LOROMI-899566 format. One line per field, with one value per atom (N, C-alpha, C): residue number from 1; residue in one letter; chain; atom name; x, y, z. Coordinates in nm, 2 decimals. Layout:
N
i <- [NUM  ...]
aa <- [A  ...]
ch <- [A  ...]
at <- [CA  ...]
east <- [X  ...]
north <- [Y  ...]
up <- [Z  ...]
This chain:
176
i <- [1  1  1  2  2  2  3  3  3  4  4  4  5  5  5  6  6  6  7  7  7  8  8  8  9  9  9  10  10  10  11  11  11  12  12  12  13  13  13  14  14  14  15  15  15  16  16  16  17  17  17  18  18  18  19  19  19  20  20  20  21  21  21  22  22  22  23  23  23  24  24  24  25  25  25  26  26  26  27  27  27  28  28  28  29  29  29  30  30  30  31  31  31  32  32  32  33  33  33  34  34  34  35  35  35  36  36  36  37  37  37  38  38  38  39  39  39  40  40  40  41  41  41  42  42  42  43  43  43  44  44  44  45  45  45  46  46  46  47  47  47  48  48  48  49  49  49  50  50  50  51  51  51  52  52  52  53  53  53  54  54  54  55  55  55  56  56  56  57  57  57  58  58  58  59  59  59  60  60  60  61  61  61  62  62  62  63  63  63  64  64  64  65  65  65  66  66  66  67  67  67  68  68  68  69  69  69  70  70  70  71  71  71  72  72  72  73  73  73  74  74  74  75  75  75  76  76  76  77  77  77  78  78  78  79  79  79  80  80  80  81  81  81  82  82  82  83  83  83  84  84  84  85  85  85  86  86  86  87  87  87  88  88  88  89  89  89  90  90  90  91  91  91  92  92  92  93  93  93  94  94  94  95  95  95  96  96  96  97  97  97  98  98  98  99  99  99  100  100  100  101  101  101  102  102  102  103  103  103  104  104  104  105  105  105  106  106  106  107  107  107  108  108  108  109  109  109  110  110  110  111  111  111  112  112  112  113  113  113  114  114  114  115  115  115  116  116  116  117  117  117  118  118  118  119  119  119  120  120  120  121  121  121  122  122  122  123  123  123  124  124  124  125  125  125  126  126  126  127  127  127  128  128  128  129  129  129  130  130  130  131  131  131  132  132  132  133  133  133  134  134  134  135  135  135  136  136  136  137  137  137  138  138  138  139  139  139  140  140  140  141  141  141  142  142  142  143  143  143  144  144  144  145  145  145  146  146  146  147  147  147  148  148  148  149  149  149  150  150  150  151  151  151  152  152  152  153  153  153  154  154  154  155  155  155  156  156  156  157  157  157  158  158  158  159  159  159  160  160  160  161  161  161  162  162  162  163  163  163  164  164  164  165  165  165  166  166  166  167  167  167  168  168  168  169  169  169  170  170  170  171  171  171  172  172  172  173  173  173  174  174  174  175  175  175  176  176  176]
aa <- [M  M  M  I  I  I  K  K  K  K  K  K  T  T  T  V  V  V  S  S  S  F  F  F  V  V  V  G  G  G  F  F  F  F  F  F  L  L  L  L  L  L  F  F  F  S  S  S  M  M  M  S  S  S  V  V  V  S  S  S  A  A  A  Q  Q  Q  V  V  V  R  R  R  V  V  V  A  A  A  A  A  A  V  V  V  S  S  S  W  W  W  E  E  E  A  A  A  S  S  S  S  S  S  P  P  P  Q  Q  Q  A  A  A  K  K  K  T  T  T  W  W  W  T  T  T  P  P  P  F  F  F  M  M  M  P  P  P  I  I  I  T  T  T  G  G  G  L  L  L  K  K  K  L  L  L  Q  Q  Q  T  T  T  H  H  H  K  K  K  K  K  K  M  M  M  T  T  T  D  D  D  K  K  K  L  L  L  R  R  R  A  A  A  I  I  I  F  F  F  T  T  T  V  V  V  R  R  R  N  N  N  S  S  S  S  S  S  M  M  M  S  S  S  A  A  A  V  V  V  E  E  E  G  G  G  I  I  I  V  V  V  L  L  L  R  R  R  Y  Y  Y  S  S  S  L  L  L  R  R  R  L  L  L  R  R  R  L  L  L  I  I  I  K  K  K  A  A  A  G  G  G  D  D  D  N  N  N  L  L  L  E  E  E  N  N  N  G  G  G  V  V  V  W  W  W  S  S  S  V  V  V  P  P  P  F  F  F  R  R  R  V  V  V  E  E  E  E  E  E  L  L  L  R  R  R  L  L  L  A  A  A  K  K  K  V  V  V  G  G  G  A  A  A  G  G  G  E  E  E  S  S  S  R  R  R  Q  Q  Q  V  V  V  R  R  R  A  A  A  T  T  T  R  R  R  F  F  F  E  E  E  L  L  L  N  N  N  G  G  G  Q  Q  Q  I  I  I  K  K  K  K  K  K  L  L  L  V  V  V  G  G  G  A  A  A  G  G  G  F  F  F  W  W  W  F  F  F  D  D  D  A  A  A  L  L  L  K  K  K  L  L  L  E  E  E  V  V  V  M  M  M  V  V  V  D  D  D  P  P  P  R  R  R  Y  Y  Y  G  G  G  D  D  D  G  G  G  L  L  L  S  S  S  G  G  G  I  I  I  V  V  V  Q  Q  Q  E  E  E  S  S  S  V  V  V  I  I  I  A  A  A  V  V  V  T  T  T  T  T  T  V  V  V  K  K  K  N  N  N]
ch <- [A  A  A  A  A  A  A  A  A  A  A  A  A  A  A  A  A  A  A  A  A  A  A  A  A  A  A  A  A  A  A  A  A  A  A  A  A  A  A  A  A  A  A  A  A  A  A  A  A  A  A  A  A  A  A  A  A  A  A  A  A  A  A  A  A  A  A  A  A  A  A  A  A  A  A  A  A  A  A  A  A  A  A  A  A  A  A  A  A  A  A  A  A  A  A  A  A  A  A  A  A  A  A  A  A  A  A  A  A  A  A  A  A  A  A  A  A  A  A  A  A  A  A  A  A  A  A  A  A  A  A  A  A  A  A  A  A  A  A  A  A  A  A  A  A  A  A  A  A  A  A  A  A  A  A  A  A  A  A  A  A  A  A  A  A  A  A  A  A  A  A  A  A  A  A  A  A  A  A  A  A  A  A  A  A  A  A  A  A  A  A  A  A  A  A  A  A  A  A  A  A  A  A  A  A  A  A  A  A  A  A  A  A  A  A  A  A  A  A  A  A  A  A  A  A  A  A  A  A  A  A  A  A  A  A  A  A  A  A  A  A  A  A  A  A  A  A  A  A  A  A  A  A  A  A  A  A  A  A  A  A  A  A  A  A  A  A  A  A  A  A  A  A  A  A  A  A  A  A  A  A  A  A  A  A  A  A  A  A  A  A  A  A  A  A  A  A  A  A  A  A  A  A  A  A  A  A  A  A  A  A  A  A  A  A  A  A  A  A  A  A  A  A  A  A  A  A  A  A  A  A  A  A  A  A  A  A  A  A  A  A  A  A  A  A  A  A  A  A  A  A  A  A  A  A  A  A  A  A  A  A  A  A  A  A  A  A  A  A  A  A  A  A  A  A  A  A  A  A  A  A  A  A  A  A  A  A  A  A  A  A  A  A  A  A  A  A  A  A  A  A  A  A  A  A  A  A  A  A  A  A  A  A  A  A  A  A  A  A  A  A  A  A  A  A  A  A  A  A  A  A  A  A  A  A  A  A  A  A  A  A  A  A  A  A  A  A  A  A  A  A  A  A  A  A  A  A  A  A  A  A  A  A  A  A  A  A  A  A  A  A  A  A  A  A  A  A  A  A  A  A  A  A  A  A  A  A  A  A  A  A  A  A  A  A  A  A  A  A  A  A  A  A  A  A  A  A  A  A  A  A  A  A  A  A  A  A  A  A  A  A  A  A  A  A  A  A  A]
at <- [N  CA  C  N  CA  C  N  CA  C  N  CA  C  N  CA  C  N  CA  C  N  CA  C  N  CA  C  N  CA  C  N  CA  C  N  CA  C  N  CA  C  N  CA  C  N  CA  C  N  CA  C  N  CA  C  N  CA  C  N  CA  C  N  CA  C  N  CA  C  N  CA  C  N  CA  C  N  CA  C  N  CA  C  N  CA  C  N  CA  C  N  CA  C  N  CA  C  N  CA  C  N  CA  C  N  CA  C  N  CA  C  N  CA  C  N  CA  C  N  CA  C  N  CA  C  N  CA  C  N  CA  C  N  CA  C  N  CA  C  N  CA  C  N  CA  C  N  CA  C  N  CA  C  N  CA  C  N  CA  C  N  CA  C  N  CA  C  N  CA  C  N  CA  C  N  CA  C  N  CA  C  N  CA  C  N  CA  C  N  CA  C  N  CA  C  N  CA  C  N  CA  C  N  CA  C  N  CA  C  N  CA  C  N  CA  C  N  CA  C  N  CA  C  N  CA  C  N  CA  C  N  CA  C  N  CA  C  N  CA  C  N  CA  C  N  CA  C  N  CA  C  N  CA  C  N  CA  C  N  CA  C  N  CA  C  N  CA  C  N  CA  C  N  CA  C  N  CA  C  N  CA  C  N  CA  C  N  CA  C  N  CA  C  N  CA  C  N  CA  C  N  CA  C  N  CA  C  N  CA  C  N  CA  C  N  CA  C  N  CA  C  N  CA  C  N  CA  C  N  CA  C  N  CA  C  N  CA  C  N  CA  C  N  CA  C  N  CA  C  N  CA  C  N  CA  C  N  CA  C  N  CA  C  N  CA  C  N  CA  C  N  CA  C  N  CA  C  N  CA  C  N  CA  C  N  CA  C  N  CA  C  N  CA  C  N  CA  C  N  CA  C  N  CA  C  N  CA  C  N  CA  C  N  CA  C  N  CA  C  N  CA  C  N  CA  C  N  CA  C  N  CA  C  N  CA  C  N  CA  C  N  CA  C  N  CA  C  N  CA  C  N  CA  C  N  CA  C  N  CA  C  N  CA  C  N  CA  C  N  CA  C  N  CA  C  N  CA  C  N  CA  C  N  CA  C  N  CA  C  N  CA  C  N  CA  C  N  CA  C  N  CA  C  N  CA  C  N  CA  C  N  CA  C  N  CA  C  N  CA  C  N  CA  C  N  CA  C  N  CA  C  N  CA  C  N  CA  C  N  CA  C  N  CA  C  N  CA  C  N  CA  C  N  CA  C  N  CA  C  N  CA  C  N  CA  C  N  CA  C  N  CA  C  N  CA  C  N  CA  C  N  CA  C  N  CA  C  N  CA  C  N  CA  C  N  CA  C  N  CA  C  N  CA  C  N  CA  C  N  CA  C  N  CA  C]
east <- [11.83  11.72  11.55  11.53  11.44  11.37  11.50  11.38  11.37  11.44  11.47  11.26  11.27  11.11  10.99  11.03  10.93  10.92  11.02  11.00  10.92  11.00  10.90  10.77  10.69  10.58  10.53  10.58  10.52  10.49  10.63  10.58  10.47  10.45  10.34  10.21  10.17  10.10  10.06  10.14  10.08  10.09  10.13  10.10  9.99  9.93  9.79  9.69  9.75  9.63  9.60  9.74  9.65  9.65  9.64  9.64  9.46  9.46  9.35  9.19  9.24  9.18  9.09  8.99  8.86  8.76  8.65  8.51  8.48  8.34  8.21  8.10  8.04  7.87  7.74  7.77  7.67  7.58  7.49  7.36  7.26  7.19  7.12  6.95  6.97  6.84  6.80  6.61  6.57  6.49  6.49  6.43  6.36  6.24  6.19  6.15  6.13  6.08  5.96  5.87  5.74  5.71  5.67  5.66  5.53  5.58  5.45  5.41  5.38  5.37  5.49  5.57  5.68  5.76  5.78  5.94  5.88  5.98  5.97  5.99  5.90  5.90  6.06  6.13  6.25  6.22  6.33  6.40  6.30  6.24  6.20  6.22  6.23  6.23  6.16  6.18  6.04  6.08  5.96  6.04  5.94  5.89  5.79  5.76  5.68  5.67  5.56  5.45  5.35  5.32  5.27  5.24  5.14  5.09  4.99  4.95  4.89  4.94  4.98  5.07  5.07  5.10  5.12  5.17  5.32  5.39  5.53  5.57  5.67  5.71  5.75  5.66  5.66  5.76  5.78  5.88  6.05  6.10  6.22  6.32  6.39  6.39  6.57  6.60  6.71  6.78  6.86  6.94  7.04  7.07  7.18  7.29  7.34  7.48  7.50  7.56  7.65  7.74  7.89  8.02  8.10  8.14  8.23  8.35  8.43  8.57  8.62  8.63  8.65  8.75  8.88  9.03  9.10  9.20  9.27  9.34  9.30  9.37  9.31  9.34  9.24  9.28  9.13  9.10  9.11  9.18  9.16  9.09  9.06  9.05  8.95  8.79  8.69  8.59  8.58  8.45  8.34  8.18  8.10  8.02  7.99  7.90  7.76  7.66  7.52  7.46  7.34  7.26  7.13  7.01  6.90  6.84  6.71  6.67  6.47  6.39  6.27  6.19  6.10  6.01  5.91  5.93  5.85  5.72  5.60  5.42  5.36  5.29  5.23  5.08  5.08  4.93  4.86  4.77  4.66  4.68  4.81  4.84  4.86  4.85  4.92  5.00  5.08  5.18  5.28  5.23  5.33  5.40  5.36  5.43  5.53  5.56  5.67  5.78  5.85  6.02  6.11  6.24  6.33  6.40  6.41  6.52  6.64  6.69  6.82  6.86  6.95  6.98  6.97  6.88  6.84  6.96  7.00  7.10  7.20  7.26  7.46  7.53  7.57  7.60  7.74  7.82  7.96  7.95  8.04  8.01  8.15  8.22  8.35  8.41  8.43  8.48  8.69  8.66  8.85  8.86  8.83  8.90  8.75  8.80  8.71  8.81  8.78  8.88  8.88  9.01  8.97  8.90  8.81  8.69  8.56  8.55  8.50  8.40  8.25  8.12  8.08  8.05  8.00  7.91  7.79  7.72  7.69  7.67  7.71  7.55  7.56  7.36  7.41  7.29  7.27  7.13  7.14  6.99  6.99  7.08  7.03  7.00  6.88  6.78  6.69  6.69  6.58  6.48  6.38  6.25  6.17  6.16  6.02  6.06  6.20  6.21  6.17  6.18  6.13  6.01  5.97  5.81  5.75  5.76  5.70  5.72  5.86  5.89  5.80  5.75  5.71  5.59  5.47  5.36  5.35  5.40  5.42  5.40  5.48  5.54  5.43  5.33  5.25  5.28  5.33  5.37  5.38  5.40  5.42  5.53  5.58  5.62  5.59  5.65  5.61  5.73  5.83  6.00  6.05  6.14  6.27  6.36  6.48  6.61  6.67  6.80  6.92  7.01  7.12  7.23  7.37  7.44  7.55  7.68  7.76  7.92  8.03  8.12  8.22  8.31  8.38  8.56  8.55  8.66  8.71  8.83  8.96  9.08  9.24  9.32  9.43  9.41  9.37  9.38  9.25  9.16  9.00  8.94  8.85  8.73  8.67  8.52  8.43  8.29  8.33  8.27  8.22  8.06  7.99  8.05  8.09  8.12  7.99  7.87  7.75  7.67  7.56  7.45  7.29  7.22  7.10  6.97  6.91  6.73  6.67  6.51  6.42  6.28  6.25  6.14  6.04  5.92  5.81  5.71  5.69  5.62  5.41  5.40  5.20  5.14  5.01  4.89  4.84  4.85  4.76  4.67  4.56  4.42  4.41  4.33  4.40  4.21]
north <- [10.59  10.60  10.57  10.69  10.75  10.66  10.59  10.47  10.35  10.24  10.18  10.19  10.33  10.37  10.33  10.43  10.36  10.22  10.18  10.03  10.01  9.98  9.89  9.95  10.07  10.10  10.05  9.99  9.96  9.81  9.74  9.60  9.56  9.63  9.65  9.63  9.75  9.75  9.65  9.62  9.51  9.39  9.39  9.23  9.29  9.40  9.36  9.36  9.41  9.39  9.23  9.17  9.01  8.92  8.96  8.93  8.95  9.06  9.08  9.03  8.93  8.95  8.81  8.88  8.80  8.81  8.63  8.65  8.70  8.75  8.74  8.71  8.68  8.68  8.79  8.79  8.94  8.95  8.84  8.78  8.67  8.65  8.47  8.52  8.41  8.39  8.30  8.28  8.17  8.16  7.99  7.93  7.84  7.78  7.66  7.64  7.53  7.47  7.36  7.36  7.25  7.20  7.03  6.95  6.98  6.94  6.97  6.82  6.73  6.62  6.53  6.57  6.50  6.54  6.69  6.79  6.81  6.93  7.04  7.15  7.26  7.40  7.44  7.57  7.65  7.72  7.69  7.84  7.90  7.97  8.10  8.15  8.29  8.33  8.30  8.27  8.29  8.38  8.38  8.51  8.45  8.30  8.24  8.06  7.98  7.86  7.83  7.79  7.75  7.57  7.51  7.39  7.31  7.24  7.18  7.11  7.15  7.12  6.92  6.93  6.82  6.70  6.76  6.68  6.76  6.63  6.62  6.81  6.84  6.91  6.83  6.89  6.87  6.90  7.03  7.16  7.08  7.20  7.20  7.26  7.32  7.38  7.44  7.56  7.53  7.74  7.74  7.85  7.92  8.05  8.08  8.22  8.18  8.28  8.31  8.43  8.49  8.56  8.50  8.57  8.65  8.76  8.83  8.89  8.89  8.89  9.09  9.14  9.27  9.30  9.23  9.22  9.25  9.30  9.26  9.14  9.06  8.95  8.77  8.71  8.63  8.52  8.47  8.42  8.26  8.15  8.01  7.94  7.82  7.67  7.74  7.80  7.86  7.74  7.80  7.72  7.75  7.74  7.81  7.71  7.73  7.61  7.71  7.57  7.63  7.52  7.66  7.51  7.62  7.44  7.51  7.48  7.60  7.54  7.56  7.48  7.57  7.65  7.68  7.77  7.66  7.63  7.54  7.52  7.47  7.58  7.38  7.44  7.29  7.29  7.18  7.16  7.18  7.31  7.40  7.50  7.54  7.69  7.80  7.90  8.05  8.03  8.10  8.11  8.17  8.31  8.34  8.26  8.10  8.06  7.96  7.93  7.89  7.91  7.90  7.86  7.80  7.83  7.79  7.70  7.60  7.50  7.52  7.41  7.36  7.36  7.37  7.33  7.16  7.17  7.00  6.98  7.05  6.99  7.14  7.07  7.14  7.07  7.19  7.13  7.25  7.22  7.29  7.26  7.35  7.35  7.46  7.41  7.44  7.52  7.60  7.67  7.66  7.64  7.62  7.82  7.86  7.97  8.13  8.24  8.37  8.43  8.49  8.63  8.73  8.82  8.95  9.05  9.10  9.15  9.11  8.97  8.88  8.87  8.86  8.78  8.63  8.55  8.39  8.36  8.28  8.23  8.04  8.07  7.91  7.85  7.73  7.71  7.58  7.57  7.48  7.40  7.26  7.18  7.13  7.04  6.97  7.05  6.98  7.07  6.95  6.85  6.69  6.79  6.86  6.88  6.81  6.73  6.64  6.48  6.45  6.43  6.42  6.60  6.66  6.71  6.71  6.72  6.63  6.49  6.34  6.33  6.37  6.39  6.44  6.59  6.71  6.64  6.58  6.60  6.47  6.33  6.30  6.27  6.41  6.46  6.54  6.56  6.67  6.84  6.86  6.96  7.01  7.19  7.22  7.30  7.38  7.52  7.59  7.77  7.81  7.92  7.89  7.96  7.87  7.95  7.81  7.92  7.90  7.99  7.91  7.99  7.97  8.07  7.97  8.06  8.04  8.12  8.08  8.17  8.07  8.14  8.12  8.22  8.16  8.13  8.03  7.93  8.09  8.15  8.22  8.20  8.23  8.20  8.32  8.29  8.34  8.45  8.61  8.77  8.76  8.70  8.76  8.85  8.91  8.98  8.87  8.96  8.90  8.99  9.08  9.16  9.08  9.07  9.00  8.83  8.80  8.66  8.57  8.57  8.52  8.60  8.57  8.62  8.44  8.56  8.46  8.49  8.41  8.46  8.36  8.46  8.35  8.39  8.26  8.25  8.20  8.30  8.23  8.11  8.04  7.89  7.99  7.90  7.92  7.84  7.76  7.67  7.66  7.54  7.63  7.48  7.54  7.40  7.35  7.19  7.13  7.11]
up <- [11.87  11.97  11.94  11.86  11.81  11.68  11.64  11.52  11.59  11.69  11.79  11.83  11.90  11.96  11.86  11.75  11.62  11.56  11.56  11.51  11.65  11.77  11.87  11.81  11.85  11.85  11.72  11.60  11.47  11.47  11.57  11.61  11.73  11.81  11.92  11.87  11.76  11.66  11.57  11.50  11.45  11.50  11.62  11.69  11.78  11.80  11.91  11.77  11.67  11.56  11.56  11.59  11.42  11.62  11.76  11.81  11.85  11.85  11.81  11.70  11.59  11.55  11.55  11.56  11.58  11.51  11.54  11.50  11.53  11.49  11.63  11.56  11.62  11.55  11.54  11.40  11.36  11.38  11.40  11.39  11.37  11.39  11.39  11.34  11.26  11.17  11.15  11.13  11.14  10.94  10.97  10.84  10.85  10.75  10.75  10.63  10.61  10.45  10.53  10.45  10.48  10.39  10.40  10.32  10.25  10.10  10.07  9.95  9.94  9.80  9.85  9.75  9.78  9.78  9.77  9.84  9.90  9.91  10.05  9.97  10.04  9.95  10.06  9.95  10.02  10.11  10.16  10.34  10.29  10.38  10.44  10.54  10.57  10.70  10.80  10.90  10.98  11.16  11.18  11.31  11.43  11.41  11.50  11.44  11.53  11.48  11.50  11.48  11.45  11.47  11.56  11.63  11.71  11.62  11.69  11.84  11.91  12.02  12.03  12.10  12.11  12.01  11.84  11.74  11.73  11.61  11.59  11.53  11.52  11.44  11.28  11.17  11.04  10.96  10.97  10.88  10.96  10.80  10.87  10.89  11.02  11.06  11.06  11.06  11.13  11.09  11.17  11.21  11.13  11.10  11.05  11.13  11.09  11.24  11.13  11.10  11.03  11.13  11.06  11.22  11.08  11.14  11.08  11.13  11.03  11.10  11.03  11.14  11.07  11.12  11.09  11.18  11.03  11.00  10.86  10.88  10.96  10.91  10.90  10.82  10.87  10.94  11.00  11.09  11.07  11.12  11.13  11.22  11.21  11.31  11.44  11.35  11.42  11.48  11.64  11.62  11.71  11.64  11.73  11.79  11.89  12.01  12.02  11.99  11.97  12.09  12.16  12.29  12.24  12.23  12.24  12.36  12.41  12.53  12.51  12.60  12.61  12.70  12.63  12.79  12.80  12.95  12.98  13.04  12.96  13.09  13.06  13.20  13.27  13.13  13.12  13.03  13.12  13.02  13.11  13.17  13.21  13.31  13.22  13.29  13.23  13.22  13.12  13.00  13.09  13.24  13.24  13.42  13.39  13.49  13.44  13.31  13.20  13.30  13.25  13.26  13.18  13.16  13.06  13.13  12.99  13.08  13.06  13.16  13.07  12.91  12.89  12.73  12.78  12.57  12.61  12.46  12.38  12.26  12.25  12.29  12.27  12.12  12.08  11.90  11.93  11.82  11.75  11.64  11.57  11.43  11.37  11.34  11.31  11.15  11.14  11.04  10.98  10.91  10.88  10.88  10.80  10.80  10.78  10.80  10.80  10.73  10.57  10.60  10.61  10.62  10.65  10.59  10.74  10.68  10.61  10.67  10.56  10.67  10.60  10.68  10.61  10.75  10.65  10.74  10.65  10.72  10.74  10.88  10.90  10.94  10.84  10.91  11.03  11.10  11.19  11.17  11.17  11.16  11.26  11.33  11.44  11.54  11.55  11.64  11.75  11.69  11.78  11.88  11.78  11.83  11.90  11.78  11.78  11.91  11.99  12.03  12.23  12.17  12.32  12.32  12.23  12.22  12.27  12.25  12.25  12.43  12.49  12.62  12.70  12.66  12.71  12.71  12.65  12.60  12.66  12.72  12.80  12.92  12.94  13.10  13.14  13.11  13.10  13.09  13.01  12.95  12.83  12.79  12.67  12.69  12.50  12.57  12.46  12.50  12.41  12.32  12.37  12.31  12.33  12.18  12.19  12.19  12.22  12.28  12.24  12.14  12.07  12.15  12.19  12.24  12.12  12.07  12.02  12.09  12.05  12.07  12.00  11.95  11.92  12.02  12.03  12.14  12.14  12.23  12.28  12.23  12.21  12.20  12.27  12.30  12.39  12.30  12.40  12.33  12.26  12.28  12.20  12.32  12.28  12.36  12.39  12.48  12.47  12.43  12.42  12.29  12.20  12.17  12.03  12.06  12.10  12.09  12.11  12.17  12.26  12.18  12.09  12.07  12.10  12.10  12.15  12.06  12.06  11.96  12.04  12.06  12.09  11.97  11.94  11.88  11.91  11.90  11.99  11.91  12.03  11.92  11.96  11.87  11.90  11.88  11.93  11.87  11.83  11.72  11.63  11.68  11.69  11.72  11.58  11.60  11.49  11.43]
């Protein structure tokens, strides 16, 4: 009887460890690369964007998601979904009157596998900011911040803790 109980408890612990094998978003960071003659500068970490009012963005922008699998088994078929939204301001209005837009871009990235105890970095590069800038300027608006929200798609048995992260970077207007 004791052997059966110990076997059952061992099986239950092993099963619960495999079910809790889950990838979480550990961090989000931003990088940008600027045009330089006929090449681009290396990507460098940034904490904010500097844009000329009503001008398109000339830098290449990317977000880096650090995902971590803290379990003792590998996780396969991971889907990361991210969205982008802008904090809108009417041209000439006070900054405190700004509002967050609904997401203008939603994308998915896929990871084949994250090994047990490993961390991986995933790069998001599709933002389409210049299209949004053109629409906003044409309607008499601007933006003072960019928010990115990233989530690991949950699967059966996953917990919700740590699967969503957000990052907001300020947009500073530079005079021509």
